[in-house]
C-alpha positions, -999 to +999 in steps of 0.1 A: +000+000+000+014+034-009+006+063+015+012+100+011+012+124+041+005+161+033+023+185+056+056+191+073+052+197+110+055+177+142+019+165+137+028+150+104+060+136+118+040+118+145+015+105+119+044+093+097+060+076+127+028+056+134+020+049+097+055+036+091+047+009+117+018-005+096+026-038+079+002-027+051+024+002+040+051-006+014+059+029+004+055+061+024+058+096+010+055+131+025+050+165+009+068+186+018+079+167+050+108+177+071+142+163+081+126+141+108+100+127+085+128+121+059+141+093+081+107+075+077+095+085+042+105+099+009+100+136+011+089+155-020+092+194-020+056+202-028+041+227-004+008+217+013-010+248-003-004+235-038-035+214-041-033+206-078+004+198-077-003+175-047-031+158-066-009+154-096+018+138-074-007+114-058-019+104-092+016+099-106+027+078-077-005+058-077-011+066-040-036+043-023-043+067+006-035+104+011-035+116+047-039+154+050-024+170+081-028+208+080-061+227+077-050+249+047-051+222+019-084+210+033-098+245+031-085+248-005-103+216-016-076+189-017-102+163-008-125+171-036-096+172-061-083+138-051-117+122-050-125+137-084-095+117-096-107+085-079-081+086-052-088+078-015-081+106+010-084+109+047-096+144+055-127+166+055-141+183+024-138+221+020-175+224+028-171+204+060-139+222+070-160+254+073-166+242+108-130+253+115-123+279+089-151+302+100-158+306+137-189+326+127-203+296+107-194+273+136-214+295+161-244+297+139-242+260+131-241+251+169-271+274+175-291+256+147-283+222+161-285+228+199-248+222+206-237+239+238-213+268+234-205+303+247-227+333+239-212+356+213-218+386+190-205+389+154-190+421+140-181+429+104-165+463+112-141+476+138-164+506+144-194+483+152-173+462+176-158+493+193-193+508+198-205+475+213-176+474+238-180+511+246-216+507+258-202+491+289-226+461+289-199+435+282-187+414+311-150+408+316-130+389+310-143+383+275-128+367+244-122+383+210-118+359+181-108+363+144-134+345+122-109+328+099-078+306+101-050+322+122-027+294+130-041+290+165-032+327+173-065+344+165-080+342+200-074+369+227-086+368+262-093+403+274-093+413+310-107+448+305-121+472+279-087+485+269-074+451+260-107+443+241-104+475+221-068+468+213-076+432+201-103+446+178-078+472+164-051+446+158-075+421+141-097+444+120-075+474+113-039+464+117-048+430+100-023+410+120-041+378+109-049+390+074-083+381+060-090+360+091-100+393+107-126+404+082-151+394+108-147+389+145-166+375+174-168+390+209-175+360+231-185+351+266-155+339+287-162+304+300-149+294+334-135+259+337-109+235+325-103+231+287-100+196+272-093+183+237-117+157+223-110+139+190-132+115+170-128+100+135-159+100+113-169+083+080-197+108+075-223+089+095-206+070+123-177+081+145-150+065+167-139+085+197-101+087+204-085+090+238-087+123+257-060+150+258-051+183+274-031+209+256-015+242+266-021+271+243-006+300+263+031+308+257+044+308+292+042+289+325+011+294+345-010+299+314+001+335+308+012+352+277-002+352+241-020+322+226+001+299+205-004+269+182+003+248+214+032+245+238+026+210+251+000+183+258-006+151+277-030+122+275-052+109+290-070+140+304-071+142+342-105+159+340-125+137+315-137+104+329-157+078+310-191+094+319-180+129+307-164+114+276-198+098+268-216+131+274-193+150+250-198+123+224-236+124+227-241+161+232-214+175+209-198+151+185-229+131+174-251+162+167-222+179+149-216+149+125-254+145+119-259+182+115-231+186+090-245+157+070-280+172+071-266+204+057-248+188+028-214+190+044-208+152+050-178+150+074-151+124+068-119+126+087-109+136+122-130+161+142-115+180+171-137+197+196-120+221+220-143+218+250-145+239+282-156+218+312-179+243+330-200+238+361-230+237+337-214+209+316-191+208+285-193+238+261-176+240+227-148+266+224-139+257+188-138+230+163-108+219+142-112+197+111-080+178+115-056+163+141-044+188+167-008+199+171+006+191+197-021+166+207-012+143+178+022+139+194+007+122+224-021+104+206+000+085+181+024+070+207-006+058+228-023+040+198-019+002+202-035-004+168-027+001+131-041+035+122-039+029+085-070+007+083-089+031+105-082+060+082-089+040+051-122+028+065-132+064+074-123+076+039-144+047+024-174+053+047-170+020+065-161+028+101-184+000+113-155-025+110-129-002+127-107-016+154-093+008+180-072+000+211-049+020+233-019+014+255-022+017+293+006+042+293+003+080+295+021+104+272+033+140+275+049+163+250+069+195+255+072+220+226+105+237+222+101+271+205+123+296+189+130+330+205+101+354+199+075+328+192+045+332+187+056+365+173+086+371+149+112+345+156+147+336+146+159+310+120+190+292+111+204+285+146+220+250+150+202+224+171+224+204+194+217+173+214+190+157+191+207+123+190+212+123+228+175+133+234+163+105+211+183+079+231+164+086+263+142+056+271+105+059+262+110+092+243+102+102+208+113+136+194+091+149+166+105+176+144+084+206+134+103+238+124+136+223+114+158+222+083+189+203+074+220+225+072+247+222+045+266+197+067+234+178+076+232+194+111+196+203+120+188+240+121+159+260+134+134+268+106+102+277+124+085+290+155+077+257+171+109+236+165+106+203+183+080+183+202+096+160+228+072+132+238+077+109+268+058+078+277+052+064+312+030+045+336+012+077+344+013+114+335+040+121+361+063+095+347+056+106+311+063+142+319+095+132+337+107+113+306+099+143+283+118+168+304+147+144+308+151+145+270+145+183+268+176+187+290+197+172+263+186+198+237+199+232+230+196+260+204+200+298+206+168+314+220+151+281+229+122+285+252+095+261+265+070+257+293+083+240+324+048+232+338+034+208+312+012+182+331+018+198+365-019+204+370-027+168+361-001+155+386-015+178+413-051+166+405-040+129+407-021+135+440-051+153+455-074+124+445-052+100+465-051+120+497-072+109+526-102+131+536-092+160+558 
């Protein structure tokens, strides 16, 4: 079986790492891939935004299954283009991806189908948003969101009117997220703990995956700007079996059914970012693909061949899917370049990669890396590496990850030192005798 993975980040490296283990796969390709993926697959320098070139490549190589990692090629219609050519693809159609690419659409969709979420108001001009905020009726903190795709950075939590006005200015007038800021939402701030929930769908049925927690803020203690994700662990310390079932029944099932009813049949992986409030789970956002960095903890925990699962979803046959998970926990720590999530450096040598990869129960997934003239890895992006550890529980997994992180160095490297700390404290508190 020939498989093509579209993308070149740590998420795609984790997918390639797992796909490569499948006995069904005879040849594995990635476009564009990265130096880490190149150790597992043949990398072809076609950018993930070049939908027609990617489709030509899949056709030329006679690919049996294309797995799409990032959201951009999905939004640009790579699924339709591949299916038009009779090629199997794991990913959501551009119509279905609107659940991620437009937060306004997602809000209106959830209202139509009774899916619990935060209250919000939509604005198409900075003047209208500023007038709304100036009335003094908004409760703080509140959230300002860009409508379109912004690489995980289009969400600002505002503690006061000044911050809210500044967020509106940056999104709608300074255009820091480009066209993503054509419309914005001003949204109720939900109190609670956020969790990541993933399910794979064939358009009618779906299979839940294990739960995760990710960390979006740049610095320890959940402060600083939002990022694409600075770390994650699995399983969630806050989602038990009953709550997982509630999320599946109240959020995932009506989402899959509602999209199908509206002519947006959803095949692929659906991510629901869920806030666990005192009133129950509420949707913060949907993503129409695997999360990053959550994929870096999901793939090492999978005790099954993911290729048949993805192929079954693409073919609309999830009724025969087989899913099983290891009893281990996983944690990943993202190492970022100086300045991330803002402007960041490139070209700095990365030291200690081989030493980190030798740490027991650790996998290092590459994201923003490039091979230097001498083959030495160099920094080539904001998020550079995802260091994933496995262990009997979250504490052990976190310990493994940070043990490997200690081996790694590059100029300006920064990372959060508190990944999984809340889960460890929660677990410890649960084992204490009553006071």
